[in-house]
C-alpha positions as CSV (number, residue, x, y, z in Angstrom):
1,X,129.9,51.8,118.4
2,X,127.9,50.1,116.0
3,X,125.3,47.7,116.3
4,X,125.5,45.0,113.0
5,X,123.2,42.5,114.2
6,X,120.5,44.9,115.4
7,X,120.7,47.3,112.3
8,X,120.1,43.7,110.3
9,X,117.1,42.7,111.8
10,X,115.6,46.4,112.3
11,X,116.2,46.6,108.2
12,X,114.4,43.6,107.9
13,X,111.7,44.5,110.1
14,X,111.4,47.5,108.6
15,X,110.7,46.0,105.5
16,X,107.9,44.1,107.0
17,X,106.2,47.0,108.2
18,X,106.0,48.8,105.4
19,X,104.0,45.8,103.6
20,X,101.7,45.6,106.5
21,X,101.4,49.3,106.4
22,X,101.0,49.4,102.7
23,X,97.9,46.7,102.9
24,X,96.3,48.8,105.7
25,X,96.5,52.1,103.2
26,X,95.7,50.1,99.8
27,X,92.6,48.4,101.2
28,X,91.6,51.8,103.0
29,X,91.8,53.8,99.6
30,X,90.0,50.8,97.8
31,X,86.9,51.4,100.4
32,X,87.3,55.1,101.2
33,X,87.8,54.7,104.8
34,X,90.2,57.0,106.5
35,X,89.5,56.2,110.0
36,X,88.6,53.0,111.7
37,X,87.5,50.1,109.7
38,X,84.4,51.0,108.2
39,X,82.9,48.0,109.7
40,X,84.5,45.8,106.7
41,X,86.3,42.7,108.4
42,X,89.1,42.2,106.1
43,X,90.5,46.2,106.7
44,X,89.9,45.4,110.9
45,X,92.4,42.4,110.3
46,X,94.8,44.2,108.0
47,X,95.1,47.1,110.8
48,X,95.3,44.6,113.4
49,X,98.2,43.1,112.1
50,X,100.2,46.1,111.7
51,X,99.0,47.0,115.1
52,X,100.1,43.9,116.6
53,X,103.5,44.2,114.8
54,X,103.9,48.2,115.9
55,X,102.9,46.6,119.5
56,X,105.7,44.0,119.8
57,X,108.5,45.3,117.3
58,X,109.6,48.7,119.3
59,X,110.3,46.8,122.6
60,X,112.2,43.8,121.0
61,X,114.5,45.9,118.7
62,X,115.2,48.4,122.0
63,X,115.9,45.0,124.0
64,X,118.1,43.4,121.1
65,X,119.9,46.9,121.0
66,X,120.8,46.9,124.7
67,X,121.8,43.6,124.7
68,X,124.2,44.1,121.9
69,X,125.4,47.3,123.4
70,X,126.4,45.2,126.5
71,X,128.6,43.1,124.7
72,X,126.0,39.8,124.6
73,X,126.9,36.8,122.6
74,X,125.9,37.1,119.3
75,X,124.2,33.6,119.6
76,X,121.8,34.9,121.9
77,X,121.0,38.2,119.8
78,X,120.6,36.2,116.3
79,X,118.1,33.8,117.8
80,X,116.4,36.5,119.9
81,X,116.2,38.6,116.4
82,X,115.6,35.6,114.3
83,X,112.5,34.4,116.8
84,X,111.3,38.0,116.4
85,X,111.1,38.3,112.7
86,X,109.9,34.9,112.2
87,X,107.1,35.6,114.9
88,X,106.4,38.8,112.9
89,X,106.7,37.2,109.5
90,X,104.4,34.3,110.4
91,X,101.5,36.2,112.5
92,X,99.7,38.0,110.1
93,X,98.9,34.7,108.3
94,X,97.3,33.6,111.2
95,X,95.8,36.8,112.9
96,X,91.9,35.9,111.2
97,X,88.6,37.4,112.7
98,X,86.8,34.1,112.3
99,X,89.9,31.7,113.8
100,X,91.5,33.2,117.0
101,X,93.6,29.8,117.4
102,X,94.8,30.0,113.9
103,X,98.3,28.0,114.2
104,X,100.1,30.7,112.5
105,X,98.9,33.4,115.2
106,X,100.2,31.4,118.0
107,X,103.2,30.0,116.6
108,X,104.0,34.0,115.3
109,X,103.4,35.4,118.9
110,X,104.9,32.7,121.0
111,X,108.1,33.4,118.7
112,X,107.6,37.0,119.8
113,X,107.4,36.2,123.4
114,X,110.1,33.6,123.5
115,X,112.4,36.5,121.7
116,X,111.4,39.0,124.6
117,X,112.0,36.1,127.3
118,X,115.4,35.5,125.9
119,X,116.5,39.2,125.7
120,X,115.2,39.6,129.2
121,X,117.3,36.9,130.4
122,X,120.4,38.1,128.3
123,X,120.0,41.5,129.6
124,X,119.6,40.2,133.6
125,X,123.3,38.3,133.0
126,X,124.7,41.0,131.6
127,X,123.5,43.6,134.5
128,X,125.0,40.5,136.8
129,X,128.3,40.4,135.1
130,X,128.6,44.7,135.4
């Protein structure tokens, strides 16, 4: 069985992950810092942007794939996948050391949390139908 909806979002998220990774790697190379952040706030922010992505996206994508495999409605899959992608696109712009309440950070994380909650509901419903 193919997973066209999940695959679409995975491809877009993979591009974003590579961009975040490249930003960390480029800054590490420029600063000659192999491990950690060398006390540099900019490098620390970039590490956390990539780290936050890696913390949230695997669970979101796994839930999306399971929901699609279980025959969930495409509307819910696109909604959850779109919220996850939107959240991961917006979040890095708001993750700032000097502003923990930056609107982009709040919108980004909230979008991803909402995506996970939707997928939890979809998976629970699919379980009850089987």
